[in-house]
C-alpha positions as CSV (number, residue, x, y, z in Angstrom):
1,M,83.6,111.1,98.1
2,S,86.8,111.6,99.8
3,T,88.9,108.8,100.9
4,R,89.3,108.5,104.7
5,V,92.9,107.8,106.1
6,A,93.9,107.1,109.6
7,V,97.5,107.7,110.2
8,L,99.4,105.2,112.7
9,G,102.2,106.9,114.3
10,A,101.3,110.1,113.7
11,T,103.6,111.6,116.2
12,G,106.7,110.3,114.2
13,R,109.1,112.0,111.5
14,M,107.0,110.4,108.9
15,G,103.7,110.2,110.8
16,R,103.9,114.0,110.8
17,T,105.0,114.1,107.1
18,V,102.0,111.8,106.1
19,V,99.6,114.6,108.1
20,R,101.2,117.6,106.2
21,A,100.9,115.9,102.7
22,L,97.4,115.0,103.2
23,A,96.4,118.2,103.5
24,E,97.2,118.7,99.9
25,R,94.8,116.4,98.4
26,A,91.4,117.1,98.3
27,D,90.4,113.6,97.6
28,L,91.8,112.2,101.2
29,R,90.7,113.3,104.6
30,L,92.1,112.2,107.8
31,V,89.9,110.8,110.1
32,G,92.0,109.2,112.5
33,A,95.7,109.5,113.9
34,L,97.5,107.4,116.7
35,A,100.0,107.7,119.0
36,S,101.6,105.7,121.8
37,P,99.7,105.9,125.2
38,T,102.6,107.6,126.6
39,S,103.3,110.2,124.1
40,S,102.8,113.9,125.3
41,M,101.0,114.7,122.0
42,V,97.9,112.6,122.5
43,G,95.0,115.3,122.7
44,R,96.6,117.4,120.6
45,D,95.2,118.4,116.9
46,A,97.0,116.4,114.3
47,G,97.3,118.5,112.0
48,E,98.7,121.5,114.1
49,N,101.0,119.1,116.0
50,A,102.3,118.4,112.1
51,G,103.0,122.1,111.4
52,A,99.7,122.2,109.2
53,P,96.2,124.0,109.5
54,S,93.9,122.6,112.0
55,L,92.1,119.4,111.0
56,G,89.7,118.9,113.5
57,V,91.2,115.6,114.6
58,A,92.7,114.9,118.0
59,I,95.4,111.9,118.3
60,Q,94.5,109.3,120.0
61,S,96.0,106.0,121.8
62,D,92.7,104.0,121.2
63,R,93.6,101.8,117.4
64,N,89.8,100.5,117.4
65,A,89.1,104.8,117.9
66,V,91.5,105.8,115.1
67,L,90.2,103.4,113.0
68,E,86.6,103.2,113.2
69,R,85.7,105.4,110.5
70,A,89.0,105.0,108.1
71,D,88.4,103.5,104.3
72,V,92.5,102.5,105.0
73,A,95.0,102.8,107.2
74,I,98.9,103.9,106.8
75,D,101.3,102.7,109.5
76,F,104.4,104.4,109.7
77,S,105.1,103.8,113.4
78,L,107.7,101.6,115.3
79,P,108.2,97.8,114.6
80,A,107.4,97.2,118.1
81,A,103.9,98.4,117.5
82,V,103.3,97.0,114.0
83,A,101.7,93.6,115.1
84,A,99.0,95.4,117.1
85,N,98.4,97.4,114.2
86,V,98.0,94.9,111.7
87,A,95.8,92.9,113.6
88,A,93.2,95.5,114.6
89,C,93.0,96.6,110.9
90,V,92.4,92.6,110.6
91,E,89.8,92.9,112.8
92,R,87.9,95.8,111.1
93,R,89.0,94.6,107.5
94,C,90.5,97.9,107.2
95,P,92.9,98.4,103.7
96,M,96.6,98.9,105.2
97,V,99.9,100.6,103.9
98,V,103.0,99.7,106.0
99,G,106.0,101.9,105.7
100,T,107.6,101.4,108.7
101,T,111.2,99.2,108.2
102,G,113.4,97.6,110.2
103,L,110.8,94.7,110.8
104,S,111.8,91.1,112.2
105,D,111.1,87.9,109.8
106,E,108.2,87.3,112.5
107,A,106.7,90.6,111.6
108,M,107.4,90.2,107.9
109,N,105.3,86.5,108.3
110,G,102.6,88.2,110.2
111,L,101.8,91.0,107.2
112,R,101.7,88.0,104.5
113,A,99.2,86.5,107.2
114,A,97.1,89.4,107.5
115,S,97.1,90.0,103.6
116,R,94.8,86.5,103.4
117,T,92.1,88.6,104.9
118,I,92.7,92.2,104.1
119,P,94.8,94.1,101.1
120,L,98.0,95.1,102.4
121,L,100.7,97.1,100.8
122,Y,104.3,97.3,102.6
123,S,107.3,99.0,101.0
124,P,110.4,100.0,102.9
125,N,110.6,103.2,100.7
126,M,107.6,104.7,98.7
127,S,108.8,107.4,96.5
128,I,108.3,106.9,93.0
129,G,112.2,107.7,92.2
130,V,113.5,104.9,94.2
131,N,111.3,102.5,93.0
132,L,112.3,102.8,89.9
133,M,115.9,102.4,90.9
134,F,115.1,99.2,92.0
135,R,113.8,98.3,88.5
136,I,117.3,99.5,87.3
137,A,119.2,98.0,89.7
138,E,117.5,94.4,88.7
139,L,117.8,95.1,85.1
140,A,121.5,96.1,85.6
141,A,122.3,93.3,87.7
142,G,120.4,90.6,85.2
143,I,123.2,92.1,82.5
144,L,126.2,92.5,84.0
145,G,126.3,89.6,86.4
146,D,128.3,88.9,89.3
147,D,131.9,89.9,87.3
148,Y,130.8,93.4,88.4
149,D,130.7,93.8,92.4
150,A,127.6,95.1,93.6
151,E,128.3,97.4,96.5
152,I,125.5,99.6,98.6
153,L,125.9,102.5,100.4
154,D,122.9,104.2,102.4
155,I,123.1,107.4,104.4
156,H,120.4,108.7,106.9
157,H,120.3,111.2,109.7
158,R,121.6,110.5,113.1
159,N,118.0,108.9,114.5
160,K,117.3,106.4,111.8
161,I,117.1,103.1,114.4
162,D,117.9,100.4,111.5
163,A,120.8,99.8,109.4
164,P,121.1,98.9,106.7
165,S,118.1,100.8,105.5
166,G,115.1,99.0,104.7
167,T,115.7,100.3,101.2
168,A,119.3,99.1,101.0
169,L,118.0,95.8,101.5
170,R,115.9,95.6,99.0
171,L,118.1,96.8,96.5
172,G,120.4,94.0,97.5
173,E,117.3,91.5,96.8
174,A,117.0,92.9,93.7
175,V,120.8,92.4,92.7
176,A,120.3,88.9,94.0
177,R,116.9,88.0,92.7
178,A,118.2,89.1,88.8
179,R,121.2,86.9,89.6
180,G,119.3,84.1,90.5
181,V,121.2,83.3,93.9
182,D,120.0,83.9,97.7
183,F,120.1,87.0,98.9
184,R,121.3,85.9,102.5
185,S,124.1,83.9,101.6
186,H,125.4,86.7,99.5
187,A,124.7,89.5,101.6
188,V,127.9,91.3,103.1
189,L,125.7,93.8,106.3
190,A,129.5,94.8,107.7
191,R,133.4,94.6,107.4
192,Q,136.0,94.5,109.8
193,G,139.6,93.9,110.8
194,A,141.0,91.1,108.1
195,A,138.2,90.3,106.2
196,G,140.0,88.8,103.3
197,P,139.5,89.8,99.3
198,R,136.3,89.8,98.1
199,D,134.3,86.7,97.3
200,K,132.9,86.5,93.7
201,G,128.9,87.8,94.1
202,Q,129.2,89.0,97.5
203,I,126.5,92.2,97.8
204,G,128.0,94.4,99.9
205,F,126.5,97.1,102.1
206,S,127.5,100.2,104.2
207,A,125.9,102.9,106.4
208,Q,126.4,106.5,107.1
209,R,124.3,108.2,110.0
210,G,124.7,111.6,111.2
211,G,122.9,115.1,110.7
212,D,119.3,115.3,109.3
213,N,119.7,113.6,106.1
214,P,116.2,111.9,104.8
215,G,117.7,109.3,102.8
216,E,120.1,108.4,100.2
217,H,120.8,105.3,98.1
218,S,123.3,104.3,96.2
219,L,124.2,101.0,94.1
220,T,127.4,100.4,92.3
221,F,128.7,97.6,89.9
222,A,132.5,97.9,89.8
223,G,133.6,95.9,87.0
224,P,136.5,95.5,84.6
225,G,137.6,98.5,83.6
226,E,134.2,100.3,84.5
227,T,132.0,101.1,87.1
228,L,128.4,102.1,86.8
229,T,126.5,103.9,89.7
230,V,123.0,104.2,90.4
231,S,121.8,106.9,92.4
232,H,118.5,108.5,94.5
233,A,118.7,111.2,97.0
234,A,115.2,112.7,99.0
235,G,115.2,116.5,99.5
236,D,112.7,116.1,102.1
237,R,110.5,113.5,103.5
238,L,107.3,114.6,101.7
239,C,108.5,112.3,98.5
240,F,107.6,109.7,100.5
241,A,104.7,110.7,102.3
242,R,102.8,111.5,98.9
243,G,104.0,107.9,97.7
244,A,102.3,106.4,100.7
245,L,99.1,108.9,100.2
246,R,99.0,107.3,96.4
247,A,99.4,103.9,97.5
248,A,96.5,104.2,100.2
249,Q,94.1,105.7,97.5
250,W,94.9,102.4,95.1
251,L,95.0,100.0,97.7
252,T,91.4,100.5,98.5
253,T,90.0,99.2,95.4
254,R,92.2,95.7,95.7
255,P,91.6,92.7,96.8
256,P,93.4,90.9,99.9
257,G,96.8,90.1,99.0
258,L,100.0,91.4,99.8
259,Y,101.1,94.3,97.5
260,S,104.5,96.3,96.7
261,M,104.7,99.9,95.6
262,T,105.7,98.2,92.0
263,D,102.3,97.0,91.7
264,V,101.0,100.6,92.0
265,F,103.3,102.2,89.6
266,G,103.4,99.3,87.6
267,L,106.6,98.7,87.5
């Protein structure tokens, strides 16, 4: 029997990509597609709206109706919609995968609270390659230490709202964790003007936004006499969507708790 999936934020870039990726899976089936009440796509077939064959599922703006038959929900909406989506999933005891980035501390606390009732997986990036990169970042940072300056670059399309990206921040957190330091007190999210010499142990960030790039990330360790760079580039958004579907299938067999893609991939 196929797992029934609801996609929240079904008309956005990632939502549409998840719907297209669902067409590749015989073991997963779309049963609900959520959009904002103001969206002109409400009422359209979710598959056709995503550039896939018709799936016989109309885009709706009623969360309860979208979740009514779902075994698991995948949220790629906007930060402002996440709290209401989480509350609806908790009410229906529906497992939830959250890939929306740019969440506030308050929103993250809401995910942690919800995970006491439902299995909930949060990840700013759901590709296999990027999650392996997180692990490599932690390994390298632990070996190299703070004698090697850490710099993180993220490159995304012109319409991406948050900067640095959630993936870039997660890379920085991996470096800080390996070094045994507090991430927030060591992160330098932007530089301008007479910033002065770099302090030892800083984790630097820079972001580029333009065009239609689905996402590139690099982490550089610049040390005495050598530089090590680890990088990942997404060719298209399907790598993220396929990871989200893999996470959704995995999550349906788990007890309540807060999970990440490292749990799915066993990293």
